[in-house]
C-alpha positions as CSV (number, residue, x, y, z in Angstrom):
1,M,28.9,-9.6,3.8
2,D,30.1,-11.2,6.8
3,A,27.9,-10.7,9.7
4,I,30.6,-9.0,11.8
5,R,30.9,-6.7,9.3
6,V,26.8,-6.0,8.6
7,L,26.6,-6.1,12.8
8,A,29.5,-2.8,12.7
9,E,28.3,-0.8,9.7
10,A,25.0,-0.6,10.6
11,V,25.4,0.6,14.8
12,G,28.0,2.9,13.6
13,A,26.1,4.4,10.9
14,W,23.0,4.8,12.8
15,L,25.1,7.0,15.5
16,Q,26.7,8.3,12.9
17,Y,23.4,9.7,11.3
18,E,22.0,10.4,14.8
19,F,24.5,12.1,15.7
20,A,24.7,14.5,13.0
21,C,21.3,14.8,13.9
22,G,21.9,16.5,17.4
23,R,20.5,13.4,18.9
24,S,23.3,12.3,20.4
25,T,21.6,12.9,24.4
26,L,19.4,10.3,23.7
27,F,22.7,7.6,22.5
28,N,22.2,4.6,25.7
29,K,22.0,1.0,24.5
30,R,18.4,0.8,23.8
31,Y,18.8,3.6,21.7
32,M,20.9,1.0,19.3
33,S,18.3,-1.7,18.7
34,V,16.7,-0.6,15.2
35,P,19.7,-1.1,14.2
36,I,20.5,-4.4,15.6
37,A,17.5,-5.6,15.1
38,N,18.4,-4.7,11.4
39,A,21.4,-6.0,11.1
40,L,20.4,-9.5,12.2
41,Y,17.0,-9.9,10.1
42,S,18.8,-8.3,7.3
43,V,21.9,-11.3,7.5
44,Y,19.8,-14.2,8.9
45,R,16.5,-13.5,7.2
46,D,14.9,-14.6,10.4
47,E,12.0,-13.7,13.3
48,V,14.8,-11.3,16.1
49,R,13.8,-10.9,20.0
50,S,15.2,-8.4,21.6
51,E,15.2,-9.6,26.2
52,F,15.5,-13.5,24.6
53,L,14.8,-15.8,27.8
54,P,16.9,-19.0,25.9
55,P,15.8,-22.4,26.7
56,V,18.8,-23.4,28.6
57,L,18.7,-20.7,30.7
58,G,15.0,-20.1,31.9
59,P,15.2,-22.9,33.7
60,A,18.5,-22.2,35.5
61,A,17.2,-19.1,36.9
62,V,15.3,-20.3,39.8
63,G,13.4,-18.3,42.8
64,P,12.5,-14.1,42.2
65,G,13.8,-11.6,40.5
66,R,13.9,-11.2,36.4
67,R,15.2,-14.0,34.6
68,P,18.7,-14.7,32.3
69,E,17.7,-13.0,28.5
70,V,20.3,-12.6,26.0
71,D,19.4,-9.3,24.2
72,F,18.9,-10.5,21.0
73,A,18.1,-14.2,19.3
74,S,16.6,-14.5,15.8
75,I,15.3,-17.1,15.7
76,H,14.1,-19.7,12.5
77,N,11.2,-22.0,13.9
78,Y,11.3,-21.6,18.4
79,P,13.1,-23.0,19.8
80,N,16.7,-22.7,17.2
81,V,17.9,-19.8,17.1
82,S,19.9,-19.2,14.1
83,A,22.6,-15.9,15.8
84,V,22.2,-14.2,19.8
85,L,23.5,-10.7,20.3
86,E,24.7,-9.7,23.7
87,S,24.7,-5.2,23.6
88,K,26.6,-2.9,26.2
89,W,27.0,0.6,26.1
90,V,29.7,2.2,27.7
91,G,28.7,5.9,29.3
92,S,29.0,7.6,32.5
93,N,27.0,5.5,33.8
94,G,29.2,3.1,35.5
95,L,29.7,0.4,33.6
96,T,31.7,-2.2,35.4
97,A,33.8,-5.6,33.8
98,L,31.4,-7.4,36.2
99,D,28.6,-6.3,33.5
100,V,30.2,-6.7,30.4
101,I,31.7,-10.4,32.2
102,S,28.0,-11.3,32.9
103,D,26.3,-10.5,29.6
104,L,29.7,-13.3,28.3
105,L,28.7,-15.4,29.9
106,R,24.8,-15.5,29.9
107,L,25.4,-15.6,26.0
108,E,28.4,-18.4,25.8
109,L,26.0,-20.7,27.2
110,T,23.0,-19.2,24.9
111,A,24.8,-19.5,21.5
112,H,26.8,-23.1,23.0
113,H,23.6,-24.6,24.3
114,T,22.2,-23.4,20.3
115,N,25.7,-24.2,18.4
116,A,24.3,-20.4,17.2
117,P,26.7,-17.6,16.4
118,A,27.2,-15.0,19.7
119,F,27.9,-11.7,19.3
120,F,29.3,-9.1,21.9
121,L,28.3,-4.9,20.1
122,L,30.6,-2.4,23.2
123,A,29.5,0.8,21.4
124,G,29.9,4.2,23.5
125,R,31.9,7.5,22.6
126,P,35.6,7.6,23.3
127,I,36.1,9.9,26.8
128,H,33.8,6.9,28.2
129,F,36.4,4.0,26.5
130,E,39.1,5.4,27.6
131,R,37.5,5.7,31.3
132,F,36.6,1.9,31.2
133,F,39.6,0.2,29.5
134,S,42.3,2.9,31.6
135,I,44.2,0.7,34.0
136,E,44.4,2.8,37.8
137,G,47.7,3.9,38.7
138,V,49.1,3.5,34.8
139,S,49.4,6.5,32.6
140,R,47.8,7.1,29.0
141,G,52.0,6.0,27.3
142,S,53.2,3.2,29.3
143,Y,51.0,0.3,28.8
């Protein structure tokens, strides 16, 4: 089974199960860590790290503040990266397009310099997806 399908099915099934158990109020980006890590391991059979500082991004960050990490990396004998993944939770938290673009840029830089496949996982409730992807002033039926 290909990695995209494994990731989508693992995270979707996990969220569905947790929803059925009445835990949907806990849903956020961090709540998806377990199925993401398990799915990456099942596909690549390499060590999975969260909040991974890619060698290419570390030296680029100077000054104070947090270093630009990717959410997940599958590592085959560090520093060899076999896959990278960024995830976002679309909720009532006010996720912006800039947040998504920043993640995509970090992901692409890492994937390009490591020659590893890159995945972007966006999850959330349908109502929050509609709000995030809506175009102001355009009615729902006109696009």
